[in-house]
N, C-alpha and C positions, 0 to 999 in steps of 0.2 A: 632425499634426493639432492645431489649436489648441483644446484642450478648454475653455479659458476663454471663447473666443468662442462656442463651442457652448452653454455653460452660460448665458451672458448672453442668447443668442437664445431659449433655452428658457424662461428666467425672465421675459423681457420680452415676447416675441411668440409663444412656443410654444403657450400656451393659446389665444390668439386664432387662430393658424393651424390648430390642431387642431379648434377649433369650426367654422372655415370648411370644413375637409375633411369633417367629419361632416355639416354642412349641405349641402355639395355632393352627397354621396352620397345623402342623403335626397331632395334636390331631383331628382337624376337618376332615382331609383327612382319617385318620385311622377310626375315628368314623363313618363317612359316609359309608365307606366300610363295617364296621361291621353291621351297620343298614341295609344296602342292603342285606348282607348275612343272617341276622336274618329274614328279611321279606321273602326271598326266601325259607329258611328252613321251616318257619311256613306255607307258601303257599303250599309247597310240602307235608308237614305233613297232612294238611287239605285235600289236593287232594287225598292222599293215603287212608285216612280214608273213603272217599266217603259217609260220613254221613251228610255232610253239604252242603247246596246249594252254588253254585259258587258265587252268588251275595253276600251272607253273608260272605263267605270266603274272597272275595276281600275287603269288608268293614272292616273286622277285621284286615286284613293286613295293610290297609291304616291307621287305628287308631293306630296300633302298631308303624308305621313309624312316625306319628306325636308325639306320646309320647316319643319315643326314641330320636327324634330330639330336643325336649324340654330339655330332660335330658342332651344331649350333649352340648347344648347352655349354660345351667346352669353350667356344669362342666368347660367349657372354661372361662366363666365369673369368676368362682372361682379362676382360675389361675391368674387372674389380681387383685385378692383381693376383688372382688364383692361377698359378701356372699349371701346366699339364703335369709336371712332376709332383706338385703338391696334391693335385687331384688324384693322381695314381696312389699316392701314399694314403690319402683319405679313403679311397676305395678298398685298399688293402686292409686298413684298420677295421673297416666296417664289413669286410667280406663275409665273415661268419654270420652276422645278423642278416645281411642281404641274402646270402645263400639259403638261410633257413626260411626267411619270409617268401622268397621267390622260388623255393624248391619245387612247388607244385607247378608253377608256370614254366619252369625250365624243363620239367618232364613233358609237358604238353608241347613245348617247342621242339624237343628232341623227337617226340613221336611224330610231329608234323614233318620233320625232315625225312623220317623213315617212310611216311606215307607218300612223300614226293618220289622217293626212290622205288618203292614197291608198286605204287600206282594201282591200288585195288579199285579205285573209281576216279572219275574226273567230273568237272563241272558239267551239269546237265544230266548226269546219271540219276536214276531213281534207286535209292538204297535204303537199307535198314541198318543202323549203327547204334552204338552205345546202349546195347541191351534192349532195343525195341523202338527207338526213334526212327521213323521212316519219312522220307520226303525226297524232293529233287535237290541235288547238290547245287547250292548257289555260290559258295566260296569255300576254298580250303585255306584258312588263314594261318597266321604264325602259331596261334595257340588253340584254335578251335575250328571245327567244320560247321558251316552254316547251311541249314536245310530249309526248304520251303515245304511245309507239310501239305497233305492233300486238302486240308481245310483252310489253306492260305495263311498259315501262321509261320513266322520265322522262329526256328529252333537252332540254337548253337550248342554243339556237343564238344567237350574238350578232346583234343587230339589223342591224349593218353588213354582216355576211356574208349575212344574209337578203336585204337590199335589193340587194346587189351580185351575187347569183346569181339563177338562174331560179326563180320561184315557181310551183308547180303547185297549183291549188286544185281538188280533186276534188268538193267539195260545192257549188260555186257553181251548176252547171247541174243540171237535174232528173234526169238519168240519165247513166251512163257505160258504156262498152263492156267486156264481159268477154271476154278473148281465150283461147280454148282450141282444141284440134285433135282430130281423130279420123281414124283411118286405116281404110279398107276394103280387103279383099283383092282381088287380081286376079280377074276373073270375076264379081264382084258387080255388080248393076245400080246404078251410082252415083247415078242420078237418083232411083230408088226409095229408096235409103238417105238421100238428102238430104231428101226429102219426109217420110219416117217420122221422121227426127231433128228436123226443124223442128216437126212436130206435137207431139212429146214435150217438146222444150225449151220450147215456148210454154206448156206446162202447169205449169212450175216456178213455185213461189210467189215473188212479188216481181219477176218478169220484166216489163219494161215492155210494156204493151199498145199504146202509141202508136208505139213503134219496134219493128217485128218483128225477130226474130233473123236475123242474116246467116249462112247456111250455104251455102258454095260450095266449089268445088275450089280448093285453095290451090296445090298442086303435085303432080307425078307422081313416084312413087318406085318402086324395083324391087319392093316388096311390094304396091303398089297406090296408088290416089289418096289424097292427104292432104287432108282437109276442114278448112276454117276454120269453127269453130263459135263464133259471137259473139252471145250474147244481150245485152240492155241492161237495166240496173237502176240504182237509186239507190246511191250509194257506201256507204250504211249497210248494204246487203244484198249487197255485192260478193262477199265470201268465201262466203256461203251459196249464192248463185247459181253461183259458180265450182265449188264441190264438187258441188252438185246437178246441174250440167251434165255432169260426168264420170259420175255415176251414171246419168243419162239415156242417155248413149252406150252404157254397158254393158247397160242394160236393153233399149234399142231393138235393138241389134245381136244380142243374145242371143235375144230373142223372134223375130227374123226368121231366125234360124239361120245368120247369116253366119259363115264360117270365120275363124279367126285369121290375120291377115296374116303371111306367111312370106317370107323372102328366098329367091328361086329359086336352086337350085344349078346351077352351070354344070359340065357334064361334058365333060371333054376327053380325047380318045383319044390314047393314047401309042403311037407306032409302034415297031416293032422296032429295036433298036440294031444297028449294024454294027460289027464289030471293026475 
């Protein structure tokens, strides 16, 4: 190591370089604070306007943050004498490597743009995306969609995977079907059971009055007919109606005195054995 060269550098340019580093750190801190402030102000302005969907608002705020961060980085590089033209040449030279490394992220970004245009869902919708991930949409970001799952876990799915897989939106229509079953014992008047159960299920809170419950024989089993019990409700009340429907089955069949379905026993006679 050439200590003389190091000493010459420190005595001639060290102070200037140190001041640039300190200035860059201060500029980075102040710049990041200003970028955060700008994003908050824009977000509040969009929220006050109430003319733009929250999904699109979050997307625009995220893009603003990316653009301002790039401007900040270019400004800091300029403090060290790296001009914009030099930076452009550097990016061009490293374009292939960056494109390869960021290829996956760019596909997610492009998919996010298409999701904004196609609008298959918005913030607050309950969806199933990415091959089976379900939850309430919290944010449609630049590269991924963030969901809050029913067990209160944050799940982020890449936008490209969202767009390439089936998207199920349970909030788009006014109601959805709740699928449950109930079994009646052999010997019970199944038509009476259906009418009693239909009347009780219709009384459940948040069950749709426009679409009456479907209660029909689904199949026959050794224990007795299996009924399909299918009320309709908005997705926000799905689980409340689901569990209340089970309670309605127990209440209705208990009040009617229906016996518990049991599997019939088959008795087989065993003949005498011969030696």
